[in-house]
C-alpha positions as CSV (number, residue, x, y, z in Angstrom):
1,M,-8.0,-14.0,15.6
2,P,-8.0,-10.3,15.0
3,E,-10.8,-9.0,12.8
4,K,-10.2,-7.2,9.5
5,D,-12.6,-4.4,8.6
6,Y,-12.0,-3.5,5.0
7,V,-12.3,0.3,4.6
8,I,-12.1,0.4,0.8
9,V,-12.9,-2.1,-1.8
10,P,-10.0,-4.5,-1.6
11,W,-7.4,-4.2,-4.3
12,M,-8.2,-0.9,-6.0
13,K,-5.6,-0.4,-8.7
14,I,-3.5,1.9,-10.7
15,K,-2.2,0.8,-14.1
16,Q,0.1,2.8,-16.5
17,S,2.5,2.1,-19.3
18,S,5.3,4.6,-19.6
19,T,8.9,5.5,-18.9
20,F,9.7,6.2,-15.3
21,S,12.3,5.6,-12.6
22,L,11.6,2.4,-10.8
23,D,14.1,3.2,-8.2
24,E,12.6,6.7,-7.5
25,L,9.1,5.3,-7.4
26,Y,10.1,2.7,-4.8
27,K,11.8,5.3,-2.7
28,M,8.9,7.7,-2.9
29,M,6.5,5.0,-1.6
30,Y,8.9,3.8,1.1
31,Y,9.3,7.4,2.4
32,W,5.5,7.9,2.3
33,F,5.1,5.0,4.7
34,E,7.9,6.3,6.9
35,R,6.5,9.9,7.0
36,H,3.1,8.5,8.1
37,D,4.6,6.3,10.9
38,Y,3.9,2.9,9.3
39,V,6.0,-0.1,10.1
40,F,6.8,-1.4,6.6
41,K,7.6,-4.9,5.4
42,E,8.4,-6.2,2.0
43,K,6.6,-9.6,2.2
44,E,7.5,-10.8,-1.3
45,Y,10.0,-9.8,-4.1
46,A,10.2,-11.8,-7.3
47,E,12.1,-10.9,-10.4
48,Q,12.0,-12.8,-13.8
49,R,13.8,-12.1,-17.0
50,T,11.8,-12.6,-20.2
51,Q,13.0,-12.0,-23.7
52,G,15.0,-8.8,-23.1
53,S,12.8,-7.4,-20.4
54,K,12.1,-8.0,-16.7
55,L,9.0,-8.8,-14.7
56,Y,8.8,-7.9,-11.0
57,E,6.2,-8.9,-8.4
58,I,6.4,-7.2,-5.0
59,R,4.1,-7.2,-2.1
60,W,4.2,-4.7,0.7
61,Y,2.6,-4.8,4.1
62,A,2.5,-1.7,6.3
63,E,0.8,-1.2,9.7
64,R,0.5,1.6,12.1
65,K,-0.7,1.3,15.7
66,V,-3.5,3.9,16.3
67,T,-4.7,2.7,19.8
68,D,-4.1,-0.3,21.9
69,Y,-7.1,-1.9,20.2
70,I,-6.8,-0.7,16.5
71,K,-4.1,-0.8,13.8
72,F,-4.2,0.7,10.3
73,V,-3.0,-1.7,7.7
74,I,-2.2,-1.0,4.0
75,E,-1.2,-3.7,1.6
76,V,0.2,-2.9,-1.8
77,G,0.8,-5.3,-4.7
78,L,3.3,-3.9,-7.2
79,F,3.5,-5.6,-10.6
80,F,6.0,-4.4,-13.2
81,S,6.0,-6.0,-16.6
82,G,8.0,-5.5,-19.8
83,I,10.5,-3.4,-17.9
84,K,13.5,-2.4,-19.9
85,D,16.3,-0.1,-19.2
86,V,16.1,3.0,-21.5
87,E,18.1,6.1,-21.9
88,V,16.3,9.4,-22.1
89,E,17.3,13.0,-22.4
90,K,16.6,15.3,-19.5
91,D,17.9,18.8,-18.9
92,G,20.3,18.5,-21.8
93,G,21.9,15.3,-20.6
94,K,21.3,11.6,-20.8
95,M,19.7,9.6,-18.0
96,K,19.1,6.0,-17.5
97,T,15.6,4.9,-16.4
98,Q,13.1,2.2,-17.1
99,G,10.1,1.7,-19.3
100,G,7.2,-0.7,-19.1
101,T,3.9,-1.3,-17.4
102,V,3.3,-0.7,-13.7
103,E,0.3,-2.0,-12.0
104,M,-0.3,-1.4,-8.3
105,R,-3.2,-2.8,-6.2
106,F,-4.0,-1.1,-2.9
107,S,-6.0,-2.6,0.0
108,A,-6.6,-1.1,3.5
109,H,-8.2,-2.4,6.6
110,L,-8.5,-1.8,10.3
111,R,-7.1,-4.6,12.5
112,K,-9.1,-4.6,15.7
113,D,-8.0,-6.4,18.9
114,Y,-4.7,-7.1,17.2
115,E,-3.3,-8.6,20.3
116,G,-6.2,-11.1,20.6
117,N,-7.2,-10.0,24.1
118,W,-10.9,-10.6,23.4
119,E,-10.5,-14.0,21.8
120,S,-9.9,-16.2,24.7
121,S,-13.6,-17.2,25.2
122,P,-16.9,-17.0,23.3
123,V,-18.3,-14.7,26.0
124,L,-15.4,-12.2,25.5
125,K,-15.8,-12.4,21.7
126,M,-19.5,-11.6,22.1
127,I,-18.7,-8.7,24.4
128,R,-16.2,-7.4,22.0
129,G,-18.8,-7.4,19.2
130,M,-21.1,-5.2,21.4
131,Y,-18.1,-3.0,22.4
132,D,-17.3,-2.5,18.7
133,K,-20.9,-1.8,17.8
134,Y,-22.3,0.2,20.7
135,I,-19.4,1.7,22.7
136,I,-16.8,2.7,20.1
137,G,-18.7,2.3,16.9
138,S,-18.5,6.0,16.0
139,R,-14.8,6.1,16.8
140,I,-14.3,3.1,14.5
141,E,-16.1,5.0,11.7
142,G,-13.8,7.9,12.3
143,Y,-10.8,5.6,12.1
144,E,-12.2,4.0,8.8
145,D,-12.5,7.6,7.4
146,D,-8.9,8.4,8.4
147,L,-7.6,5.2,6.9
148,Y,-9.6,5.7,3.7
149,E,-8.1,9.2,3.3
150,E,-4.5,8.0,4.0
151,T,-4.8,5.2,1.4
152,Y,-6.2,7.6,-1.2
153,D,-3.4,10.1,-0.3
154,L,-0.8,7.3,-1.1
155,M,-2.5,6.4,-4.3
156,N,-2.7,10.0,-5.4
157,E,1.0,10.6,-4.6
158,V,1.8,7.5,-6.8
159,K,-0.4,8.8,-9.6
160,A,1.3,12.3,-9.4
161,F,4.7,10.7,-9.3
162,L,4.0,8.6,-12.4
163,N,2.6,11.6,-14.2
164,M,5.5,13.9,-13.2
165,H,8.3,11.5,-13.7
166,K,7.3,10.2,-17.2
167,F,9.9,10.6,-19.8
168,G,9.5,10.3,-23.5
């Protein structure tokens, strides 16, 4: 089984209550993954109606092949609660958008030996451990740094989007 090396503390989060465009936020994040060459999957989408508002729970999984041995993986949990359609004034006109609480949890890890080539025997598994530690250890640290920076870049873009696109 491929190993996961968590680069950042799993499930760092952003939480904010405001008025924002849910559709535009969704698109911005999707295009971020696309621009950074990640293969993106929506693993879960759930929507509930509760007393005049909506609750969404969405889970995304994105991965990018870095080498034949390493992939970058970013997972995002999106939780929207108390979401209501609201109408706001913008540039002298009225615009429909949403208001409520958004919470996003981010996790990132390296997937090493993602094809399982070193898993067929205990000896190969031991050799892989030595390979990871002594032969490519410094390269792995560099990849961890790169993934850390990419994850924070995504989080910072989300924060900037939420702050720039607040209405009210």
